[in-house]
FIFI-255566 format. One record per residue: residue in three letters; x, y, z of N, C-alpha, C in turn. Coordinates in pm, whole numbers, padded with zeros to 5 digits, always signed. Example, Ala and Ser with C-alpha at 12.3 -4.5 7.8 and 13.67 -1.06 7.14 Angstrom:
2
ALA+01319-00569+00780+01230-00450+00780+01320-00330+00780 SER+01285-00225+00708+01367-00106+00714+01290+00003+00787 
***
This chain:
209
MET+04239+05504+04299+04293+05572+04417+04259+05720+04409 ASN+04244+05782+04525+04199+05921+04529+04297+06012+04603 ILE+04319+06129+04546+04396+06236+04611+04300+06351+04636 LEU+04308+06411+04754+04226+06528+04785+04318+06646+04813 LEU+04303+06753+04732+04378+06877+04751+04295+06972+04835 VAL+04352+07021+04945+04280+07115+05031+04359+07245+05039 ASP+04305+07348+04974+04369+07480+04971+04259+07582+04949 ASP+04269+07698+05014+04161+07796+05001+04177+07887+04879 HIS+04278+07861+04798+04296+07939+04674+04263+07851+04554 ALA+04158+07888+04482+04112+07807+04369+04218+07794+04261 VAL+04294+07899+04237+04397+07896+04133+04504+07792+04167 VAL+04542+07787+04295+04641+07688+04339+04587+07547+04319 ARG+04462+07525+04361+04402+07391+04346+04396+07350+04201 GLU+04350+07439+04115+04335+07404+03973+04470+07374+03909 GLY+04572+07453+03946+04705+07432+03887+04762+07297+03924 TYR+04754+07262+04051+04810+07134+04095+04721+07017+04058 LYS+04592+07041+04046+04504+06934+03999+04541+06895+03856 ALA+04568+06995+03773+04609+06968+03635+04741+06891+03632 LEU+04835+06931+03719+04963+06862+03727+04946+06716+03767 LEU+04867+06693+03872+04848+06557+03921+04775+06470+03819 ASN+04676+06527+03752+04604+06451+03648+04698+06408+03536 ALA+04795+06494+03506+04888+06463+03397+04995+06363+03440 MET+05044+06379+03565+05157+06298+03610+05116+06169+03681 LEU+04995+06168+03738+04947+06050+03811+04808+06013+03761 PRO+04798+05968+03636+04667+05940+03578+04591+05827+03647 GLU+04662+05747+03727+04595+05638+03798+04515+05688+03919 TYR+04535+05815+03957+04462+05874+04068+04344+05957+04020 THR+04240+05963+04101+04132+06060+04081+04159+06175+04176 VAL+04162+06297+04124+04198+06414+04205+04072+06493+04241 LEU+04048+06507+04371+03937+06585+04422+03992+06711+04488 GLU+03906+06808+04516+03954+06932+04576+03854+06988+04675 ALA+03908+07061+04775+03825+07125+04877+03891+07256+04917 ALA+03808+07352+04961+03858+07484+04998+03872+07503+05148 ASP+03806+07416+05226+03809+07434+05371+03781+07303+05443 GLY+03777+07311+05575+03756+07191+05655+03621+07127+05634 GLN+03518+07208+05620+03383+07155+05602+03371+07075+05473 GLN+03423+07131+05363+03419+07059+05236+03502+06930+05244 THR+03614+06938+05315+03700+06820+05328+03629+06708+05403 HIS+03565+06743+05514+03491+06641+05589+03382+06577+05503 HIS+03314+06659+05423+03209+06607+05335+03267+06505+05237 LEU+03380+06539+05176+03441+06449+05078+03496+06323+05144 LEU+03546+06336+05266+03595+06218+05337+03482+06121+05371 ARG+03363+06176+05391+03247+06090+05416+03198+06023+05288 MET+03221+06089+05175+03171+06040+05047+03270+05947+04976 HIS+03399+05963+05004+03501+05888+04930+03608+05833+05024 THR+03674+05727+04981+03794+05681+05050+03911+05755+04987 ILE+03977+05837+05068+04088+05918+05018+04220+05851+05058 ASP+04307+05833+04961+04436+05771+04989+04535+05875+05041 THR+04542+05989+04972+04638+06093+05009+04567+06228+05016 LEU+04590+06299+05126+04533+06433+05146+04647+06533+05143 VAL+04645+06622+05045+04746+06728+05035+04685+06852+05099 LEU+04740+06892+05214+04674+06990+05300+04758+07114+05322 ASP+04699+07231+05292+04764+07358+05324+04750+07384+05474 ILE+04846+07451+05533+04839+07481+05677+04753+07603+05703 ASN+04773+07708+05624+04708+07836+05653+04583+07855+05566 LEU+04475+07786+05603+04348+07804+05534+04277+07927+05589 ALA+04182+07979+05515+04108+08097+05561+04034+08064+05690 LYS+04069+08132+05798+04004+08119+05928+04018+07979+05990 GLU+04107+07897+05935+04129+07763+05987+04278+07729+05979 SER+04321+07639+06063+04459+07591+06059+04461+07443+06025 GLY+04536+07409+05921+04551+07270+05886+04613+07189+05998 LEU+04692+07253+06083+04754+07184+06196+04650+07131+06292 LEU+04539+07203+06306+04432+07160+06395+04335+07065+06326 LEU+04315+07085+06196+04221+07002+06122+04272+06860+06098 ALA+04404+06845+06090+04462+06715+06052+04414+06601+06141 ALA+04412+06625+06271+04370+06518+06364+04226+06477+06338 ASP+04139+06573+06309+03999+06541+06279+03988+06458+06152 PHE+04068+06494+06053+04064+06420+05926+04112+06276+05948 LEU+04213+06258+06030+04265+06124+06057+04165+06043+06140 ASN+04089+06109+06225+03984+06039+06298+03876+05990+06203 GLU+03850+06069+06100+03749+06034+06001+03795+05915+05916 GLN+03921+05921+05873+03979+05811+05794+04120+05782+05847 PRO+04134+05689+05940+04264+05660+06002+04374+05619+05904 SER+04336+05562+05791+04437+05518+05694+04485+05632+05604 LEU+04429+05750+05622+04461+05866+05540+04608+05903+05551 LYS+04670+05934+05438+04809+05979+05437+04809+06129+05406 ILE+04847+06209+05505+04845+06354+05491+04982+06407+05454 ILE+04986+06491+05351+05107+06564+05314+05077+06712+05331 PHE+05149+06779+05420+05132+06923+05432+05206+06991+05318 PHE+05137+07085+05256+05188+07156+05139+05171+07304+05171 SER+05279+07367+05216+05264+07497+05280+05367+07599+05236 MET+05330+07727+05253+05423+07837+05227+05525+07849+05340 PHE+05495+07788+05456+05583+07798+05572+05699+07700+05562 GLU+05820+07751+05582+05939+07667+05580+06009+07666+05715 ASP+05940+07714+05818+05994+07719+05953+05999+07579+06013 CYS+06111+07546+06073+06129+07410+06126+06033+07377+06239 ALA+05997+07479+06320+05905+07454+06431+05768+07412+06379 ILE+05725+07475+06270+05596+07439+06210+05604+07301+06148 LEU+05716+07270+06085+05735+07138+06027+05724+07030+06137 GLN+05790+07055+06250+05782+06959+06361+05639+06940+06408 ARG+05570+07051+06430+05432+07043+06478+05344+06972+06376 ALA+05367+06998+06248+05288+06934+06143+05306+06783+06146 MET+05430+06737+06161+05455+06594+06160+05404+06527+06287 GLN+05393+06605+06395+05338+06550+06519+05188+06523+06510 THR+05122+06578+06410+04979+06553+06393+04951+06413+06340 GLY+05054+06346+06293+05036+06215+06231+05050+06219+06080 ALA+05090+06337+06029+05109+06351+05885+05226+06264+05837 MET+05224+06233+05708+05328+06150+05649+05431+06231+05570 GLY+05397+06357+05539+05489+06435+05458+05475+06585+05476 TYR+05578+06657+05433+05577+06803+05440+05665+06856+05329 ILE+05606+06941+05244+05683+07008+05139+05638+07153+05131 SER+05725+07238+05079+05692+07380+05068+05635+07411+04930 LYS+05556+07517+04924+05497+07558+04797+05600+07617+04701 SER+05718+07646+04753+05824+07699+04666+05902+07586+04599 SER+05871+07462+04633+05943+07348+04576+05901+07323+04432 PRO+05985+07258+04352+05948+07225+04214+05828+07131+04211 PRO+05747+07138+04106+05627+07053+04098+05654+06904+04116 ASP+05769+06857+04068+05795+06713+04079+05820+06669+04223 THR+05844+06766+04314+05860+06731+04455+05730+06676+04512 LEU+05618+06740+04473+05488+06692+04518+05461+06552+04464 ILE+05494+06528+04340+05475+06396+04281+05556+06292+04357 SER+05682+06326+04387+05768+06234+04461+05711+06206+04599 ALA+05661+06311+04666+05606+06295+04801+05487+06200+04799 ILE+05399+06216+04702+05280+06131+04693+05320+05986+04670 LYS+05418+05963+04584+05462+05826+04556+05527+05762+04678 VAL+05603+05840+04753+05672+05787+04871+05572+05752+04982 VAL+05481+05846+05013+05387+05819+05123+05289+05709+05085 ALA+05265+05690+04956+05177+05581+04912+05235+05445+04952 LYS+05367+05440+04971+05434+05317+05013+05441+05305+05166 GLY+05381+05404+05235+05383+05401+05381+05507+05462+05442 GLN+05584+05536+05360+05706+05599+05409+05686+05750+05424 LYS+05756+05810+05518+05744+05955+05538+05832+06029+05438 TYR+05788+06151+05404+05863+06231+05308+05868+06375+05357 ILE+05989+06426+05378+06010+06567+05409+06103+06622+05303 GLU+06062+06733+05241+06145+06795+05138+06289+06807+05187 ARG+06384+06772+05103+06524+06757+05146+06578+06882+05214 SER+06558+06999+05155+06614+07121+05214+06555+07149+05351 LEU+06426+07118+05368+06361+07138+05496+06413+07038+05599 ALA+06435+06915+05555+06487+06811+05645+06627+06848+05695 VAL+06709+06904+05608+06844+06946+05647+06835+07060+05748 ASN+06749+07157+05720+06732+07269+05813+06682+07222+05949 LEU+06591+07125+05947+06536+07072+06070+06646+07002+06151 ALA+06727+06923+06084+06835+06853+06153+06933+06951+06216 ASN+06965+07057+06143+07057+07158+06195+06996+07231+06315 GLN+06867+07260+06306+06802+07332+06414+06795+07246+06540 LEU+06770+07118+06523+06762+07030+06638+06896+07020+06710 LEU+07004+07043+06637+07136+07038+06698+07167+07166+06775 ASN+07109+07279+06728+07145+07406+06790+07030+07504+06778 ALA+06924+07483+06857+06809+07572+06847+06743+07591+06981 GLU+06686+07708+06999+06607+07731+07119+06470+07668+07099 VAL+06405+07632+07206+06277+07564+07199+06169+07659+07149 ASP+06094+07619+07050+05985+07700+06998+05867+07697+07095 ILE+05780+07797+07082+05666+07805+07174+05581+07680+07171 ALA+05566+07617+07053+05482+07498+07043+05534+07385+07130 ALA+05666+07379+07147+05724+07273+07227+05698+07293+07376 LYS+05658+07414+07414+05630+07443+07554+05489+07402+07594 LEU+05405+07375+07495+05264+07347+07521+05229+07202+07494 THR+05131+07151+07566+05077+07019+07534+04995+07030+07406 LYS+04957+06918+07350+04876+06918+07228+04746+06996+07250 ARG+04677+06972+07361+04551+07042+07389+04574+07190+07411 GLU+04681+07226+07482+04711+07368+07504+04741+07437+07372 PHE+04812+07367+07282+04843+07427+07153+04716+07451+07072 GLU+04623+07357+07078+04495+07373+07008+04421+07497+07060 ILE+04419+07514+07191+04350+07629+07251+04423+07759+07218 PHE+04555+07754+07221+04636+07871+07183+04604+07913+07040 MET+04604+07815+06947+04579+07847+06806+04437+07899+06785 ALA+04340+07837+06849+04202+07881+06833+04184+08024+06884 THR+04248+08055+06998+04241+08191+07052+04311+08289+06958 ALA+04424+08249+06903+04499+08334+06811+04418+08365+06685 MET+04329+08273+06648+04247+08292+06528+04115+08361+06560 GLY+04103+08417+06682+03990+08502+06715+03869+08432+06773 LYS+03881+08307+06810+03766+08235+06865+03754+08262+07015 THR+03630+08270+07064+03608+08293+07206+03627+08163+07283 ARG+03639+08174+07415+03656+08053+07496+03534+07963+07489 PHE+03417+08023+07464+03295+07943+07451+03295+07867+07318 ASP+03341+07934+07211+03354+07867+07081+03452+07750+07092 ILE+03564+07775+07159+03667+07673+07174+03614+07554+07254 ALA+03542+07586+07361+03485+07479+07444+03392+07390+07363 ASN+03308+07451+07279+03214+07374+07196+03290+07289+07094 GLU+03389+07347+07028+03462+07276+06923+03544+07159+06978 LEU+03600+07178+07099+03687+07075+07155+03615+06987+07258 ALA+03484+07008+07272+03404+06929+07366+03459+06940+07509 LEU+03487+07063+07549+03537+07092+07682+03442+07188+07752 SER+03454+07202+07882+03378+07305+07953+03451+07437+07938 SER+03378+07548+07946+03441+07679+07936+03540+07700+08051 LYS+03513+07638+08166+03605+07649+08279+03739+07581+08247 THR+03731+07465+08181+03854+07395+08142+03936+07479+08046 VAL+03868+07545+07951+03937+07631+07856+04001+07749+07929 SER+03926+07808+08023+03979+07921+08101+04102+07880+08181 ASN+04096+07762+08241+04211+07713+08317+04332+07689+08227 ALA+04304+07635+08107+04413+07611+08012+04476+07742+07967 LEU+04394+07843+07946+04446+07974+07905+04537+08032+08013 THR+04501+08009+08137+04585+08056+08247+04722+07989+08244 VAL+04722+07858+08217+04847+07784+08208+04930+07831+08088 ILE+04862+07852+07976+04931+07896+07854+04992+08034+07875 LYS+04919+08123+07939+04971+08257+07967+05100+08248+08049 ARG+05100+08159+08147+05218+08144+08232+05336+08086+08153 LYS+05308+07983+08072+05415+07919+07996+05476+08012+07893 LEU+05392+08094+07830+05441+08182+07722+05470+08323+07772 ASN+05436+08349+07897+05459+08480+07958+05395+08593+07876 THR+05271+08571+07837+05198+08673+07761+05049+08655+07785 THR+04968+08744+07731+04823+08740+07750+04754+08692+07622 PRO+04630+08640+07634+04558+08595+07515+04544+08703+07408 SER+04541+08830+07448+04530+08938+07350+04652+08945+07258 LYS+04762+08883+07303+04886+08883+07224+04906+08753+07147 PHE+04813+08659+07162+04830+08528+07098+04838+08539+06945 THR+04753+08623+06887+04754+08638+06741+04888+08690+06692 GLU+04938+08792+06761+05068+08849+06725+05179+08745+06738 LEU+05173+08668+06846+05276+08566+06870+05268+08454+06767 ALA+05146+08410+06735+05128+08303+06637+05174+08348+06498 THR+05149+08474+06466+05192+08528+06337+05343+08539+06330 LYS+05402+08586+06440+05548+08601+06446+05618+08468+06424 HIS+05563+08362+06480+05625+08230+06468+05579+08154+06344 GLY+05492+08217+06264+05453+08156+06137+05341+08056+06144 TYR+05271+08044+06258+05161+07948+06268+05038+07994+06194 ILE+05022+08124+06179+04915+08178+06094+04976+08287+06008 GLY+04915+08313+05893+04968+08413+05801+04936+08554+05846 LYS+05011+08649+05794+04984+08788+05824+04858+08832+05754 THR+04777+08914+05823+04653+08963+05763+04675+09102+05707 
***
């Protein structure tokens, strides 16, 4: 069985690779730094569990997850992130992921998550699950909940500095469709595309630069 660690920090990958090799010797642990390397490894190997960081360099794991699942539908994705915001957790699980844990969690949490999702069950770190439950009982709607899946993809791509032409090519859309979507997004969020990066950073969808 194979585990693929996707994180843009080599030190993080090496540390957790050593942990997984020691604690789960029945798995082969592979690693990737970005989406391109991940796609290459998915074409070369059958991956059972993908441990995916959300905030990769110039990429969002939230957007990449769907592509990875299209490549290998049986893939079990666990988001492993510095973000503990409930809105991000919700969006992450909406991608089809099976688990979500924070990087501040003890190492054995990752081991537990991998074992649970291997059985086809979802795993959310306990403290995050409690916070999520509390927020759902008494919380204002996050910006992500105001957008459709496609609108959120365009919002995120714009926030990460991509032009409407780049977005159109990546999402197989016409530039006019992207422009129309941006108009809708501006109205829903009551802001302009020039403010998308600031807004995405404020809500924790991308890290501060």
